[in-house]
C-alpha positions as CSV (number, residue, x, y, z in Angstrom):
1,X,121.6,186.3,164.6
2,X,123.8,183.2,164.3
3,X,126.2,183.4,161.5
4,X,128.1,180.6,159.7
5,X,131.8,180.4,160.4
6,X,134.2,180.6,157.6
7,X,134.9,176.9,157.4
8,X,131.2,176.2,157.2
9,X,130.5,178.4,154.2
10,X,129.5,176.3,151.2
11,X,132.2,177.7,148.9
12,X,135.0,177.8,151.4
13,X,138.2,176.9,149.6
14,X,137.0,178.0,146.1
15,X,139.2,180.5,144.4
16,X,137.7,183.0,142.1
17,X,139.3,185.6,139.8
18,X,137.0,188.5,139.0
19,X,137.8,190.7,136.0
20,X,134.7,192.8,136.1
21,X,133.3,196.3,136.5
22,X,130.2,198.1,137.5
23,X,127.3,195.8,138.4
24,X,126.5,192.4,136.8
25,X,130.0,190.8,137.2
26,X,130.8,192.4,140.6
27,X,127.4,191.2,141.9
28,X,128.1,187.6,140.8
29,X,131.6,187.9,142.4
30,X,130.1,189.2,145.7
31,X,127.5,186.4,145.8
32,X,130.3,183.8,145.5
33,X,132.2,185.7,148.2
34,X,129.2,185.8,150.4
35,X,129.1,182.0,150.1
36,X,132.8,181.7,151.2
37,X,134.8,181.9,148.0
38,X,138.1,183.7,148.0
39,X,137.4,186.4,145.4
40,X,140.4,188.3,144.0
41,X,139.3,191.2,141.9
42,X,141.7,192.3,139.2
43,X,141.3,196.0,138.4
44,X,143.0,198.2,135.8
45,X,145.1,201.1,137.0
46,X,142.1,203.4,136.7
47,X,140.0,201.0,138.8
48,X,136.4,199.7,138.5
49,X,134.5,202.6,137.2
50,X,131.9,202.0,140.0
51,X,134.4,203.4,142.4
52,X,133.5,206.8,141.0
53,X,129.8,206.6,141.6
54,X,128.2,208.6,144.4
55,X,127.4,208.6,147.2
56,X,131.1,209.2,148.2
57,X,131.9,209.0,151.8
58,X,135.3,210.5,152.6
59,X,136.6,209.6,149.1
60,X,135.1,206.1,149.0
61,X,132.1,205.1,146.9
62,X,129.2,203.5,148.8
63,X,127.9,202.1,145.5
64,X,131.2,200.3,145.0
65,X,131.1,199.1,148.6
66,X,127.6,197.6,148.1
67,X,128.9,195.1,145.5
68,X,132.4,194.4,146.5
69,X,132.5,193.1,150.0
70,X,134.3,189.8,150.8
71,X,136.9,190.5,148.0
72,X,140.5,191.3,147.6
73,X,141.8,193.8,145.0
74,X,144.9,193.7,142.8
75,X,145.8,196.3,140.2
76,X,147.2,194.9,137.0
77,X,147.8,196.8,133.7
78,X,146.8,194.0,131.2
79,X,148.4,196.0,128.4
80,X,151.8,195.1,130.0
81,X,153.2,191.6,129.2
82,X,154.4,191.1,132.7
83,X,151.0,191.9,134.2
84,X,149.2,189.7,131.7
85,X,151.6,186.9,132.7
86,X,150.7,187.4,136.4
87,X,147.0,187.5,135.5
88,X,147.3,184.3,133.7
89,X,149.1,182.7,136.6
90,X,146.5,183.8,139.0
91,X,143.8,182.4,136.7
92,X,145.5,179.0,136.3
93,X,145.5,178.6,140.1
94,X,141.8,179.5,140.4
95,X,138.7,177.4,140.3
96,X,136.6,180.1,138.7
97,X,137.2,183.1,136.4
98,X,134.4,185.7,136.0
99,X,134.8,188.5,133.4
100,X,132.3,191.0,131.9
101,X,134.2,192.4,128.9
102,X,132.9,192.5,125.4
103,X,133.4,189.2,123.6
104,X,136.9,189.0,122.1
105,X,138.6,191.3,124.6
106,X,139.9,188.4,126.7
107,X,141.0,186.5,123.6
108,X,143.0,189.5,122.3
109,X,144.7,189.7,125.7
110,X,145.6,186.0,125.4
111,X,143.4,185.3,128.4
112,X,140.3,183.9,126.8
113,X,138.6,180.7,127.9
114,X,140.0,178.6,125.1
115,X,143.6,179.4,126.0
116,X,143.1,177.6,129.4
117,X,141.6,174.4,127.9
118,X,144.8,172.4,127.8
119,X,146.3,173.4,131.0
120,X,143.2,173.7,133.1
121,X,140.4,171.6,131.6
122,X,138.6,171.8,134.9
123,X,138.5,175.6,135.0
124,X,135.1,177.3,135.1
125,X,135.3,180.4,132.9
126,X,132.2,182.6,133.1
127,X,131.7,185.4,130.6
128,X,129.0,188.0,131.1
129,X,128.2,190.2,128.2
130,X,125.3,192.3,126.8
131,X,124.2,189.8,124.1
132,X,126.4,186.7,124.4
133,X,129.7,185.3,123.0
134,X,128.3,184.6,119.5
135,X,125.7,185.8,117.2
136,X,124.8,188.9,115.1
137,X,124.8,191.3,118.2
138,X,127.7,189.7,120.1
139,X,130.0,192.6,119.5
140,X,127.6,195.2,120.9
141,X,128.1,196.6,124.4
142,X,125.3,197.3,126.7
143,X,124.2,198.6,130.1
144,X,121.2,197.9,132.2
145,X,119.1,200.6,130.6
146,X,119.7,199.5,127.0
147,X,119.2,195.8,127.8
148,X,115.8,196.6,129.6
149,X,114.9,198.5,126.4
150,X,116.0,195.6,124.0
151,X,114.5,192.9,126.1
152,X,111.0,194.4,126.4
153,X,111.0,195.4,130.1
154,X,110.5,199.1,129.2
155,X,107.5,198.2,127.1
156,X,105.6,196.8,130.2
157,X,106.8,199.3,132.8
158,X,105.0,202.4,133.7
159,X,101.4,203.6,133.4
160,X,99.3,202.6,130.4
161,X,99.6,205.9,128.5
162,X,103.0,207.0,129.9
163,X,106.3,207.4,128.2
164,X,108.8,204.5,128.3
165,X,110.4,204.1,131.7
166,X,112.9,201.6,133.1
167,X,112.4,199.5,136.1
168,X,113.9,201.5,139.0
169,X,116.0,198.6,140.1
170,X,118.6,197.6,137.5
171,X,117.1,194.2,137.1
172,X,119.1,193.3,133.8
173,X,122.3,193.7,135.7
174,X,121.4,191.9,138.8
175,X,119.4,189.1,137.1
176,X,122.4,188.4,135.0
177,X,124.7,188.3,138.1
178,X,122.3,185.8,139.7
179,X,122.2,183.6,136.6
180,X,126.0,183.7,136.5
181,X,126.4,182.8,140.2
182,X,123.8,179.9,139.8
183,X,125.5,178.6,136.7
184,X,129.0,178.7,138.4
185,X,127.7,176.8,141.4
186,X,126.3,174.2,139.1
187,X,129.5,174.0,137.1
188,X,131.5,173.5,140.3
189,X,129.4,170.5,141.2
190,X,130.2,169.0,137.8
191,X,133.9,169.9,138.1
192,X,134.1,168.4,141.5
193,X,132.7,165.2,140.0
194,X,135.6,165.0,137.6
195,X,133.6,165.9,134.6
196,X,135.6,169.0,133.6
197,X,135.1,172.7,133.7
198,X,133.0,174.9,131.4
199,X,132.9,178.2,129.5
200,X,129.7,179.8,130.9
201,X,128.1,182.3,128.5
202,X,125.8,184.7,130.3
203,X,124.0,187.1,128.0
204,X,122.2,190.0,129.8
205,X,119.7,190.2,127.0
206,X,118.8,186.5,127.3
207,X,118.8,186.6,131.1
208,X,116.4,189.6,131.0
209,X,114.1,187.7,128.7
210,X,114.4,184.6,130.9
211,X,112.9,186.3,134.0
212,X,110.1,187.6,131.9
213,X,108.5,184.2,131.6
214,X,104.9,185.5,132.3
215,X,105.3,188.1,129.6
216,X,106.8,185.9,126.9
217,X,104.2,183.1,127.6
218,X,101.5,185.7,127.3
219,X,102.9,186.5,123.8
220,X,103.3,182.8,122.9
221,X,99.7,182.1,124.0
222,X,98.0,185.2,122.4
223,X,100.3,186.4,119.7
224,X,100.1,189.8,121.2
225,X,102.8,191.6,123.1
226,X,101.9,192.5,126.7
227,X,101.3,196.2,127.5
228,X,101.9,198.6,130.3
229,X,99.4,198.3,133.2
230,X,101.0,200.5,135.9
231,X,100.9,198.5,139.1
232,X,98.0,196.3,137.8
233,X,98.2,192.7,136.8
234,X,97.1,191.3,133.4
235,X,95.4,188.3,134.9
236,X,94.4,189.1,138.5
237,X,92.4,191.8,140.3
238,X,92.2,193.4,142.8
239,X,96.0,193.2,142.5
240,X,97.6,196.6,142.4
241,X,98.3,199.8,144.3
242,X,95.3,201.8,145.6
243,X,95.0,205.3,147.0
244,X,93.8,205.8,150.5
245,X,93.0,209.1,152.2
246,X,96.6,209.8,153.1
247,X,98.8,207.7,150.7
248,X,99.0,204.5,148.8
249,X,99.0,200.8,149.6
250,X,98.8,197.5,147.7
251,X,96.6,194.5,148.0
252,X,97.0,191.2,146.1
253,X,93.8,189.1,145.9
254,X,95.2,186.5,143.7
255,X,92.4,184.0,143.9
256,X,88.6,183.8,144.4
257,X,88.7,183.2,148.2
258,X,90.8,186.3,148.7
259,X,88.4,188.3,146.4
260,X,85.5,187.3,148.6
261,X,87.5,188.4,151.7
262,X,88.2,191.7,150.1
263,X,84.4,192.2,149.5
264,X,83.7,191.5,153.1
265,X,86.6,193.6,154.4
266,X,85.5,196.7,152.5
267,X,81.8,196.3,153.4
268,X,80.8,195.6,149.9
269,X,79.6,191.9,149.9
270,X,77.3,192.6,146.8
271,X,80.4,193.0,144.6
272,X,80.9,189.3,144.7
273,X,77.7,188.8,142.7
274,X,78.4,191.6,140.2
275,X,78.7,190.0,136.7
276,X,81.8,192.1,136.0
277,X,83.6,190.6,138.9
278,X,82.3,187.0,139.2
279,X,85.7,185.3,138.5
280,X,89.4,186.1,138.1
281,X,89.2,186.6,134.3
282,X,86.2,189.0,134.5
283,X,87.8,191.0,137.3
284,X,91.0,191.3,135.3
285,X,89.0,192.5,132.3
286,X,87.1,195.1,134.3
287,X,89.8,196.1,136.7
288,X,89.6,199.8,135.9
289,X,86.0,199.8,137.0
290,X,86.8,197.8,140.0
291,X,89.6,200.1,141.0
292,X,87.2,203.1,140.8
293,X,84.7,201.3,143.1
294,X,87.4,200.2,145.6
295,X,89.2,203.5,145.8
296,X,85.9,205.3,146.5
297,X,85.8,203.2,149.7
298,X,89.5,203.4,150.4
299,X,89.5,207.3,150.4
300,X,87.4,207.4,153.5
301,X,90.4,206.1,155.7
302,X,94.2,206.3,155.8
303,X,96.7,203.7,155.0
304,X,97.2,202.5,158.5
305,X,93.5,201.8,158.7
306,X,93.5,199.6,155.6
307,X,96.6,197.8,156.5
308,X,94.9,196.7,159.7
309,X,91.7,195.8,157.8
310,X,93.5,193.6,155.3
311,X,95.8,192.1,157.9
312,X,92.8,190.9,159.8
313,X,91.1,189.7,156.6
314,X,94.1,187.6,155.6
315,X,94.5,189.4,152.3
316,X,98.1,189.9,151.2
317,X,98.8,193.7,151.5
318,X,101.7,196.1,151.9
319,X,102.5,199.8,152.3
320,X,104.3,201.4,149.4
321,X,107.6,201.7,151.3
322,X,110.6,203.7,150.4
323,X,113.9,202.2,151.0
324,X,114.2,203.8,154.4
325,X,111.0,202.1,155.5
326,X,111.8,198.8,153.8
327,X,115.3,198.6,155.5
328,X,113.7,199.5,158.9
329,X,110.8,196.9,158.5
330,X,110.6,194.7,161.6
331,X,111.2,191.7,159.4
332,X,114.5,193.2,158.1
333,X,115.6,193.9,161.6
334,X,114.7,190.4,162.8
335,X,116.6,188.8,160.0
336,X,119.7,190.9,160.7
337,X,120.0,191.9,157.0
338,X,121.5,195.4,157.6
339,X,125.0,195.0,158.9
340,X,127.9,197.4,159.5
341,X,130.5,197.6,156.8
342,X,134.0,199.0,157.3
343,X,135.4,201.1,154.5
344,X,139.1,201.2,153.8
345,X,139.2,204.9,154.8
346,X,138.2,204.0,158.3
347,X,134.6,205.0,158.0
348,X,131.9,202.6,159.0
349,X,128.7,202.4,156.8
350,X,126.0,199.9,156.5
351,X,125.2,197.3,153.8
352,X,122.4,194.8,153.0
353,X,124.0,191.5,153.7
354,X,123.1,188.2,152.0
355,X,119.3,187.5,152.8
356,X,119.9,183.8,152.9
357,X,120.2,181.4,155.8
358,X,121.5,177.8,156.0
359,X,120.0,175.9,158.9
360,X,119.0,179.1,160.5
361,X,122.4,180.8,160.3
362,X,123.1,183.8,158.1
363,X,126.2,184.7,156.0
364,X,128.7,187.1,157.5
365,X,130.3,190.1,156.1
366,X,133.9,188.8,156.5
367,X,135.6,191.8,155.0
368,X,134.7,195.2,153.7
369,X,135.3,196.4,150.2
370,X,139.0,196.6,149.3
371,X,140.8,199.8,148.5
372,X,142.0,200.0,144.9
373,X,144.9,197.6,144.6
374,X,144.9,197.0,148.4
375,X,146.4,193.5,147.9
376,X,148.6,194.1,144.9
377,X,151.9,193.9,146.8
378,X,150.8,190.8,148.7
379,X,149.9,189.0,145.6
380,X,153.0,190.0,143.7
381,X,155.2,189.0,146.6
382,X,153.4,185.6,146.8
383,X,154.1,184.8,143.2
384,X,157.7,186.1,143.5
385,X,158.2,183.5,146.3
386,X,156.7,180.8,144.2
387,X,158.9,181.7,141.2
388,X,162.0,181.6,143.5
389,X,161.0,178.2,145.0
390,X,160.6,176.7,141.5
């Protein structure tokens, strides 16, 4: 697969300082790094806590590696005045600062957004927090689980009568990281037009509500909170996972034409005239009965059979893949998404690279994740030289 060269990357030349740990902030920083930004990660002496998360390969966390490629690392103890001064100098030279501390922490360190307004009015300062920089809950901390709980995700996840469960993918963390990266890219356009920087406030709570547009609009339209439906859809059917003779698969007949194709594909054309299933609304209202009817047919054959049937019928379908299968999918292989990643300990692992392409070219993994403080001496020496020169 062709890959963009460093000079062609859209954020080449952009300097980013990242003061973040675990997921939302580091994911934002990695997205900017993938796009070509020079991302310098400032870590405390104890390191980003994600460095301790398994799986650990010869002493190095693969979880940390998955969110910290294309970055450099410098260790600074921000409790020490000299290290705070260096952090401030680094931030003054940057285009973007990303931090995910609780509101007020950066201000107490003398490194808050307002402290840069006079010297660097064009600085983009992005703060990711649980609930936002102001308001009655601003001082609260939060992790993906608690934000999923607070923002309603757990109320619509799982089987109808099941206990509360979170989404298996930490969507609050990663949606917030995506919102942050998008906002930073927009702010860079404004800054480059000479219109100044911005303090970008990214509340995980709000971001998680933001991606729940279908659920919030259902509440606004009906006055009732959505409920758990398992893999089913509140407004479409057949549109869920179904059991075959040897496993599970999913089909998504999201319109009338596809529903009629399902009826023909399963050899039950009479279902199209059944009063319970005449249109999308009636099928959604009777989806449990429809599921029982369809699964009675599906249980006669295995998943491979039905994948072939719905492929020929043109009905969107999918196996229920685990991650081993998804990463080995022919489309993943064709797109070159799984790439080698060199760890600082000399081991070589794999990572899921940027899924995006510009003009047919992908985004390279320019460097593996940094060792804790790998670039500290280099950064300190650079500023010592600058201090001597001035």
